N, C-alpha and C positions, 0 to 999 in steps of 0.2 A: 865489536865484531858484527859483521852483517853477512847475510846469506842472499845471494842472487837467486832469482826465481825463474820459473819457466816463462813467465810473461816477459821478463828481461831478455831471455834468449829469443823468444818469438819476435820481439820488437826489432832485434838485430837482423832477422831474416834467416830462415833455415831451409828455404827451398833449395833442393839439390844437394844439401849438406847431409853427411852421415852423422846421426846422433845415437849414441849408446845410452840406453835406458836400463838402469838396474831396477827391476821390478821384484815384487815378492809374489811369486806364483806358486808358492808352496801349498798346494791344495791337497785335501785328502782324496785318496783314490780307493775304490773298492778292491779288496785284495783278490777277489775271484775274477772280476771282469775287467779291472783296470779303469773303470769309468770314474769320472770326477763326481764326488758326492756332495760337494759344496763349492760353488764357483765364486764365493764372495770376494776372495782376494783378486780374482781376475777382474771382476766388475769394478773393484776399487781403483784400479790403475787406468781404467778406460778414459777418464777425463784428460789425463796427461797424454796418453798414446793417441787418442782421437785428435787432440789439438795439433800434435806434431805431424800426423798423417795429413790432416787437412791443410796444414801450412806447406806441404810439399817436401817434408824431410824424408830422408831414407833412414828408417827407424830400425835400429838393431837392439832387440830386447834380450836381456839375459836375466837368469834367475837360478835359484837352487830349488830342489824338491827333495824332502826327506834327508836322510843321513847316510848316503853312500860313502864308501871308504876310500875316496880319492881315485876311483876307477869306475869305468862304465858298468852299470847294473840295470838291466832292462826294466826291473820293477819300479825304478825311479826316473824313467825317461819322461821328458817334458813333451813328447809327441802328442799325447791327448790334449795337453794344454794349448798347443799351437792350433789344433782344430777348434777348440772352444773359443779361443781368443779371436780367431778369424770370424766365427759366427757372430760374436758380439760386436766386432769392429765393422762387420758388413763387407769384408774383403778378405781374400785368402792371406794367411800369414805363412811365409816360407819358413821351412824348418831345416836347420843345420843339424846333421847327425853327430857332430862333435862340438867342442867348445872353441878351439882356436886352430883346428887342423884344416885339411883340404876342403872339407865340406863347408865349414864356417867361412873360409876365405871366398870360395866360389859363390856361396849364397849371398854374402854381403856385396860382393862385386856385381852380382846380377840384379841388385835392387834398382828399380826405377823410382823417380820422385813420387812421394806419397805412398810408397809400399813399406811393409814391415816384415822383418824376419825374427825368428826366435832361435837362439843358440841352444844347444843341448845343455843339460844340467851342469852348472858350473862346478858342482862338487864331484863331478866325474874326473876333474883335474885336481890333483893333490895340492897344487899351488894356491888354490882358492882359500883353503883354511889353514895353510901351513903356518907354524909358529916361527919359521925361519924367514926373516925379512927379505933375504935375497931371493929365496924360492918364490915367495909370495909376489915380490916385485917383478920377477921375470914373467910370471903369468899376467900381472897387471900390464906390463909392457905390451904383451900380445893382444890383450883385450883393447887397450887404448889405441892400438894401431888401426883398429876397425873404424874409428870415428874421429870427428873434428870437435865434438862437444859431448858432454856427459850430463845426464839427468839422473838423480837419485830419487826414485819414488817407491823405495822398498823400506817403509818404516819398520816392518817386522824384522829387518836385518840390521838396522843402524846401530844396535848394541854389540855387533860383532866386528872384530878387527880382521876383516877378510879382504882379499885382494880387490874384489869388485866393489866393495863398500868403502874401504879406507885408502887403498893405494891408487886406484884408477883416477879419482878426482885430483890427485896431486900431479897427474900427467896430462890433464885436459881441462879446458875451460869448463866450469862445473856450476850447476844450478840445482835447486831443490824442486821436485815435482809438486803437483797440486796436492797429492795425498800427504806427502811428508810435511808440507807447510800447514795443512789443516790439522794434522796430528800434533805438531809442535804448538800451534796456536791453542788448541783445546787443552792439552796437558799443561800448558803454561798458565791457564786459568786456575787449574787445580793446585799448582805449586806456588802461585802468587797469593792473591787475597780472594779466595773463593767466597761466594755469597753464603752466609750462614742462615740456618744450621747446615753443617756439612756432615754427611753420613757416608761411610764407606762400608760396603758389603763384600766380604772376602770368603771365598770357598776354595775348592780344589783339594788335592790330596795331602800335601805335605806342608807342615808349619815351616820347615827349613827353607822351602822355596819362597816363602812370604815373610820370613822373619825380618829382613832388612826393611821391607816396605812397611811392616807393622811398626817397627821402631821409629821410622821416619814420620809416619802419619799420626801416631798416637797423640803427640802434643798438639796436632793441628785440627783433629776432627772433634765433632760433638758426640758422635756415636760410631762404634765399630761393631758390626754384626758379623759373627763368624759361624759359618756352616761348612758343609762338605766334609771330606775325610779328615781334614785338619782339626776339626772340632773335638775329635776324640782324644787328642793329646791334651787339649785344654781341660776336657772333662776329667781325664786321669789326674791332671794337676790339682783338681778340686777334690781328689780322693775317691772318685766314682769308679765302679767296675765298668770296663768298656768291652768285655767279652773278647771276641776275636776280630774286633774292628781294627781298621788301619791305625797303627800307633807308632810314633817315633819316641821310643823310650828315652833316648838321649836328650830329647827336647822338653821333657816333662817339667824339669826344674825351671827352665827358661820360661815356659808358659805360665808357671806359677808366679814367677817374678813379674811378668807382664800384667797378669791379673791384679797383683798386689799394688802396682803403681798406676793402674789405668783409671783410677778415680771413678770407677763405676761406668766408664764409657764402653767397656766391652760387654756385649750381649752374646750369650751362648744358647744353644738349643735347650728347651725344657722337655721336649719329647723327640724321639727318633723312630724311624722305621727300621726294624731289625729283621734279618732273614737267616735262614738255616745255612745258606751258601751264597757265594757270589755267582748268581745265575738268574736269568730273566724270569724263570718259572719257579724260583725258590719260594717255599712257604714263608710268609712274612706277616708282621703285624706291628702296631704302634705300641711303644712302651715309654715310660718316663725316662728322661736322660740319666737319672740316678738309679735306674733299675734295669740296666741292660743285662740279660742273662749271660753267664760266663761262656756258654757254648754257641752264642749267636753273634752276628756282626751287623753294625749299623751301615745302611746304604743310602739313607736320605734323612732329612730333617722331617719332623712330624707336623701335622696340621696346626697344633697349638703354637708351635714355633713360627710357622708361616704367618699365623695371625699376629703373633707378638712382633715379629720383624716388620710386618706391614704397618702395625700400629706405631712402631718406633719411627718409621719413615713419615708417618702422618703427624707425629708429635715429637719431632726430633729435638725440640728444645727441652723436653723433659719437664713435666709439671705445668704445662699450659699450652694453649694453641701455638703452633709454630712448626708446621711441616717442613721437612727438609727442603732446602733451596738449591743444594748442590749434592749430587749423588755419584759416587764412583763404585762400579761393581766389577769385581774380577774373581772368577771361579765359580763353578756350579755348586749347588747346595747338596747334590747327591749324584748318583750314577744315572744321569739323565738319558743316557743311551738306551737304558732298559725302561720301558714304559711304567712298570710298577714302581720305579724309584725316581721318576721324573717330576712328581707333583710338587716337591719342595722348590726345585729350580723354577718351575713354571709359576708357582704362586708368588715367589719373591720377584721374579722378573716382571710379572704383571703389575705388582704393586709399584715397582720402580717406574714402569712405563706410564702409570696413571698419575704419578707424582707431579705436582706443579713445581718442577725443579729443572735445573740444568743437569741432565743425566748423561753419564759417560760409561759405556760398556768397555771394559779393558781388554778386548781382544781375546785370542786363544780360544779355550773351551767355552768361555762365556759367549763370545760371538757365535761360535758353532751352535751353542744351545739355543740362542735366539732364533736362528734359522731352522734348526732341526725340530723345534717345538712349534714352528709355524707362527711365531709372534711377529707383529707388525714392526719392521725395522724402523719405520719413520716415526714411531712413537718414542724412540730414544733420541736424545740430543746428538750423540755421536757414538758410533761403534768402531772402536779402534781395530786396526789390522795387526797390531803387534802386542801380544801378551807380555812376553819377557821385556821387550823394549819399553812398553808403557810403564811397567813396574819399576824398571831401572831409572826411567826419567823421573818418576815420583820419588824415588829414593834420593834423587839429587846427583846421580852419577853422571859423569861425562860420557856421552855416547859417541864412539869413534866415528860413526858415519855422519853424525851431525857436525862434529868438530872438523871433519875433513871438508865440509862444504863452506865453512866460515872463511871469510877473507879479511 
């Protein structure tokens, strides 16, 4: 199987041709003002869009944002994204107020060579996410009619069997954009023969969200460091009190089994930051991981854990000099959005950034944390745009959007 690339399409010539680009512009918006709070995903698709615009293509960009229920919802409109995309491209981006209706048709028809348009949120049309092949296919037919070629540069959506990701490429000549190619190349290194020692740092809220990737990675890694809300289910499996911390009771036995067969590879927090409430100004302090009071909840890993995790990255071989040579990090270590509980995520992220290793940040909240905490993005080898997609790739799953690009 092979995948054609954007460079293949550019070599054929795109001047005057309409090209549909599936981007991942699912950016966070401020609930009060509607302003974009993190434009990382917009910036990530600029190399592909810029190359097409410069080559004279008529570029039709489409994306989803949030989880609207198959009908227009103003809070999920892509209009603010069109404005920011235009600023970054250095030229106005025309905005269609619907997905495949009158506004979309007239906007696409009005494009001149080297201009770009953005369609309204794809998920405003129920055909985008429909489980019914015919309904999804009908929407894909309408999208495909706008263009003569298709580029997928939405890595954050390739694990979804959606019309714009899975069905449109069956209807048009199709290639992978520069972002998708880079993501597949990087994650391929992790699933192939990564340079050892190989250390994975996992955080986030739920063990159930990460169980499959833990199962897949455990035989392959040298160390697996676990923080975030998911650590409390592991601590409970060790018989510790976790107070009112986030806990998946139904996963306790599973976590116990993972610990039993991990051969010592799994490292858990030895201290945690506990608080009286889930609030930025809640009273809080550091306690031992085996001494969490029954009326308090853990919201971050503690400083001793940060030091221990950092040391594990520096001596990943265990028992001698041998810092990690490959690091994959997915999921924050605590509630980083609240400054009082961001120290764990910052400390571990800084240790990863300083490591003499090939470092991959696995998208989602981890990528958001890097930017929110003001860390230097260039100090990481690669920051993925797809949290769920990167995890499913590491699990070894077939991703519908990637399979659809293969010839």
